[in-house]
C-alpha positions as CSV (number, residue, x, y, z in Angstrom):
1,M,-5.2,-3.3,5.2
2,S,-2.7,-3.5,2.4
3,E,-4.0,-3.1,-1.1
4,G,-1.3,-4.9,-3.0
5,R,1.4,-7.5,-2.3
6,A,4.5,-9.1,-3.7
7,G,2.9,-12.6,-3.6
8,D,0.2,-14.6,-5.1
9,G,-2.2,-15.6,-2.3
10,A,-6.0,-16.0,-2.8
11,F,-6.4,-12.7,-0.8
12,Y,-5.6,-10.7,-3.9
13,R,-6.8,-13.2,-6.6
14,S,-10.0,-15.1,-5.9
15,L,-11.0,-12.7,-3.1
16,A,-10.3,-9.6,-5.3
17,P,-14.0,-9.1,-6.2
18,W,-14.8,-8.8,-2.5
19,W,-12.2,-6.0,-1.9
20,P,-14.8,-3.1,-2.0
21,L,-16.5,-4.8,1.0
22,I,-13.3,-5.9,2.8
23,S,-11.7,-2.5,2.7
24,P,-14.3,0.1,1.4
25,V,-13.1,2.9,-0.8
26,E,-14.5,5.6,1.5
27,D,-12.2,4.5,4.3
28,Y,-9.2,5.9,2.3
29,A,-10.5,9.5,2.0
30,E,-8.7,11.0,5.0
31,E,-5.3,9.5,4.4
32,A,-5.5,10.2,0.7
33,A,-6.2,13.9,1.5
34,Y,-3.1,13.9,3.8
35,I,-0.9,12.3,1.1
36,A,-2.2,14.8,-1.4
37,R,-1.1,17.6,0.8
38,L,2.4,16.2,1.0
39,L,2.5,15.9,-2.8
40,R,1.3,19.4,-3.3
41,A,3.8,20.9,-0.8
42,H,6.7,19.4,-2.7
43,R,9.0,21.4,-4.9
44,P,9.3,21.1,-7.9
45,P,5.5,20.7,-8.3
46,V,4.1,17.2,-8.5
47,D,1.7,16.1,-11.3
48,A,2.7,12.7,-12.7
49,V,2.6,10.1,-9.9
50,L,3.6,6.4,-10.1
51,E,2.0,4.2,-7.4
52,L,3.7,0.9,-6.8
53,G,1.5,-1.8,-5.2
54,S,-1.7,0.1,-6.0
55,G,-4.0,-2.9,-5.4
56,G,-7.7,-2.3,-5.8
57,G,-7.1,1.4,-6.4
58,H,-9.0,2.7,-3.4
59,L,-6.4,5.2,-2.4
60,A,-5.9,6.2,-6.0
61,F,-9.6,6.9,-6.3
62,H,-9.2,9.9,-4.1
63,L,-6.0,11.1,-5.7
64,A,-7.0,10.8,-9.3
65,P,-8.9,14.1,-9.5
66,S,-5.7,16.0,-8.5
67,F,-2.8,14.0,-10.1
68,S,-2.0,12.0,-13.3
69,L,-1.6,8.5,-11.9
70,T,0.0,5.4,-13.3
71,L,-1.0,2.4,-11.1
72,T,1.0,-0.8,-10.9
73,D,0.6,-4.1,-9.0
74,V,1.8,-7.7,-9.2
75,A,-1.8,-8.8,-8.6
76,V,-3.6,-8.5,-11.9
77,D,-7.0,-9.3,-10.4
78,M,-6.7,-6.3,-8.1
79,L,-5.7,-4.1,-11.0
80,A,-8.9,-5.2,-12.8
81,M,-10.9,-4.1,-9.8
82,S,-9.0,-0.7,-9.8
83,E,-9.8,-0.2,-13.5
84,R,-13.5,-0.2,-12.7
85,I,-13.3,2.7,-10.4
86,N,-10.2,4.5,-11.8
87,P,-10.9,4.6,-15.6
88,T,-8.8,7.7,-16.1
89,C,-5.6,6.1,-14.6
90,R,-3.1,4.0,-16.5
91,H,-2.8,0.4,-15.1
92,L,0.2,-1.8,-15.6
93,P,1.1,-5.2,-14.0
94,G,4.5,-5.3,-12.3
95,D,6.5,-6.3,-9.2
96,M,7.7,-3.2,-7.3
97,R,11.1,-4.9,-6.8
98,T,11.8,-5.3,-10.5
99,L,9.6,-3.0,-12.5
100,R,11.3,-0.8,-15.0
101,L,9.0,1.3,-17.2
102,G,11.8,3.4,-18.9
103,E,10.1,6.6,-17.9
104,T,10.2,9.0,-15.0
105,F,7.6,10.7,-12.8
106,D,7.4,13.7,-10.4
107,A,6.6,11.4,-7.4
108,V,6.4,7.7,-6.5
109,L,4.0,6.5,-3.9
110,I,4.1,3.1,-2.1
111,H,1.3,2.7,0.3
112,D,1.2,-0.1,2.8
113,A,1.9,-2.7,0.1
114,I,5.5,-1.8,0.9
115,E,5.0,-4.1,4.0
116,Y,5.2,-7.1,1.8
117,M,8.9,-6.5,1.5
118,T,10.0,-8.9,4.3
119,T,13.7,-8.6,3.9
120,E,16.0,-5.6,3.7
121,T,17.1,-6.8,0.2
122,D,13.5,-6.7,-1.0
123,L,12.9,-3.3,0.7
124,A,16.0,-1.9,-1.0
125,A,14.9,-3.3,-4.4
126,A,11.5,-1.5,-4.1
127,V,13.2,1.8,-3.1
128,S,15.6,1.4,-6.0
129,T,12.6,1.0,-8.3
130,A,11.2,4.2,-7.0
131,A,14.6,6.0,-7.6
132,Q,14.7,4.6,-11.2
133,H,11.3,6.2,-11.9
134,L,11.9,9.7,-10.5
135,R,13.2,12.8,-12.0
136,P,16.0,14.6,-10.1
137,G,14.3,16.3,-7.2
138,G,11.4,13.9,-7.4
139,L,9.6,12.7,-4.2
140,V,9.0,9.2,-2.9
141,V,6.4,8.6,-0.2
142,L,6.5,5.3,1.8
143,V,3.5,4.5,4.0
144,P,4.2,1.4,6.2
145,D,1.6,0.5,8.8
146,Q,4.2,0.0,11.4
147,T,7.9,0.0,12.3
148,V,9.8,-1.9,15.0
149,E,9.3,1.2,17.3
150,S,5.5,1.3,16.8
151,F,4.6,-2.4,16.4
152,E,2.2,-3.9,18.8
153,P,0.6,-7.4,18.4
154,G,-3.2,-7.3,18.1
155,S,-6.4,-8.1,16.3
156,D,-9.1,-6.3,14.3
157,V,-12.4,-7.0,12.8
158,G,-14.2,-5.4,9.9
159,G,-16.2,-5.9,6.8
160,A,-19.3,-4.3,5.1
161,D,-22.5,-5.1,3.3
162,G,-23.1,-4.3,-0.3
163,P,-26.2,-3.0,-2.1
164,D,-26.4,-6.3,-4.1
165,G,-26.9,-8.4,-0.9
166,R,-23.3,-9.5,-0.6
167,G,-21.5,-9.1,2.7
168,V,-18.1,-9.8,4.3
169,R,-16.9,-10.0,7.9
170,F,-13.3,-10.7,8.7
171,L,-10.9,-11.2,11.6
172,E,-7.3,-10.0,11.3
173,W,-4.8,-11.2,13.9
174,T,-1.1,-10.1,13.9
175,W,1.9,-11.1,16.1
176,D,5.6,-11.4,15.8
177,P,6.8,-15.1,16.0
178,D,10.5,-14.1,16.2
179,P,11.5,-10.6,17.2
180,T,15.0,-11.2,15.9
181,D,13.9,-11.3,12.2
182,T,12.3,-8.7,9.9
183,W,8.8,-10.0,9.5
184,V,5.5,-10.5,11.4
185,Q,2.6,-12.9,10.9
186,T,-1.0,-12.0,10.2
187,E,-3.9,-14.5,10.0
188,Y,-7.0,-13.5,8.1
189,S,-10.3,-15.3,8.4
190,F,-13.3,-14.3,6.2
191,V,-16.9,-15.1,6.2
192,L,-18.5,-14.3,2.8
193,R,-22.2,-14.0,2.1
194,D,-23.1,-14.1,-1.6
195,A,-26.1,-12.3,-3.1
196,N,-28.1,-15.6,-3.0
197,G,-27.5,-15.9,0.7
198,S,-25.0,-18.7,0.5
199,I,-22.1,-18.5,3.0
200,T,-18.5,-19.5,2.5
201,A,-15.4,-19.1,4.6
202,A,-11.7,-18.4,3.7
203,H,-8.5,-18.2,5.6
204,E,-5.0,-17.0,4.7
205,S,-1.7,-16.4,6.4
206,H,0.5,-13.4,5.4
207,R,4.0,-12.3,6.3
208,T,4.8,-8.6,6.3
209,G,8.0,-6.8,6.9
210,L,9.0,-5.0,10.1
211,F,12.0,-2.7,10.2
212,P,13.3,-0.1,12.5
213,E,13.1,3.5,11.4
214,S,16.9,3.7,11.0
215,T,16.7,1.0,8.3
216,W,14.0,2.9,6.4
217,L,16.1,6.0,6.4
218,R,19.3,4.2,5.6
219,V,17.8,2.3,2.6
220,L,16.5,5.6,1.2
221,A,19.8,7.3,1.6
222,D,21.7,4.4,0.0
223,A,19.3,4.6,-3.0
224,G,20.2,8.3,-3.6
225,F,17.5,10.0,-1.6
226,S,17.6,12.8,1.0
227,P,15.4,11.0,3.5
228,S,13.1,12.2,6.3
229,R,10.3,10.9,8.5
230,I,7.0,12.5,9.5
231,V,4.1,11.4,11.7
232,E,0.8,11.2,9.9
233,E,-2.0,13.5,11.0
234,T,-5.2,11.6,11.4
235,S,-8.6,11.9,13.2
236,E,-9.1,8.2,13.1
237,D,-9.0,6.2,16.4
238,R,-5.4,5.0,16.0
239,P,-1.9,6.5,16.4
240,G,-0.6,8.3,13.4
241,R,1.7,6.2,11.3
242,V,5.4,7.1,10.6
243,L,5.8,8.0,6.9
244,F,9.1,8.1,5.2
245,L,9.8,10.7,2.5
246,G,12.8,11.0,0.1
247,T,13.8,13.6,-2.3
248,L,16.0,12.2,-5.1
249,R,19.4,13.9,-5.2
250,A,20.5,15.3,-8.5
């Protein structure tokens, strides 16, 4: 489930305090370890990392012991949640399409928040932001959940209970209303149990981008990267995602 978004729905505002139960931090351990291996394997060596669309900071929690992280997101309520668990990281509000910090990093990471780029123009803007914040030879890592080649409509359920008596259960349902465009639709329904036992429900619709692999590679190349694709290694009960890497040309 995406941690940050280029939008302003309740999912990442009023529901932000529920994020640790919606998408528990421990669920990110394996993919964070895989991404850390990619960063460590890059040359020149990676230390300073900028994450665009860092959301609640659950991925960053596992990366922070190994890298110097600057975390950015358009959703300030999610950044506030991240600050609680990632006190050693710098947190800055900003939209991944337009952010300009005036500094460069060894690597830029955009996890599945990149999926909130629903047009090629937005995708190119986010990749341009990455290029603007990298030193020559720096690495960008893009982690979309799906591409046109891998997309399948479907549904999922999840949630967790907290030690304070709160609990969440949710249904996630994704399909493609129009295969000729560049986005798909996801409906989220939540049942929230507060610590006092009261129950509330919430629903929200999201659009996320869906592009063929050739578009990802071309957008990276157009922004000045030498692009490549790799298939994620995972022991989870799902196919490995296709990740896109780019080394910024001098």
